[in-house]
N, C-alpha and C positions, 0 to 999 in steps of 0.2 A: 865237101870242099877240100882242096889241097891246102896244106899248111902255108905254102908260099903265097897263095891267093889271099888268105886271111891276113897275113902279115903285110902284104901290099895294100890291102884295104885299110888297115890300121894306119899305115904311113900316109896314105892318101887323106884320111880323115884328119890326121894331125896337121898336115900342111894346109888343108882346106880351112880348118878353124883358125889357123894363124893368118891366112890370107884374108878371111872375112873380118877378123878383128882389126887388121891393119887398114883395110880399104873402107869398110863400112863404119866401124866404130872408132876409127882413128887411134887405135891402141889403148882405148879406155878400159878394156877388159883383160889386160895382160895377166893379172893374177889368176883369173878363172881359166883362161886359155892354157896357162902353164900347168895348173892343177889338172885340167882335163887331159892335156897331152901326157902328163906323167902317169895318170891312171890308165890311159890307153896303152902306153908303153909297158906298164907292169902287166896288164892283161895279155899283151902280145908275148912278153917274155914267159909268163906262166903257161900260156897255150903252147908255145914252142917247146918248152921244157917237158910238158906232158906228152906231146907228140913224139919228141925225140926219145924219151924213155920207152914209150910204147913200141916204137919201131926198133929200138935197140934190143928189146927183149924178144921180139919175133925173129930177128936175124940170128941171134945166138943159139 
């Protein structure tokens, strides 16, 4: 998969869990949603960093 596809999937998941929390659970799970969104964000940043370094080394 391309890097941008994975990053868009992560953003989609973050927005989806926020939407589900607000609409179904009436915002009762804000702490867990925030924690899960932060974990997804850190995974995406780590993945992007790994891919960026790998592509930078192959271009040089």
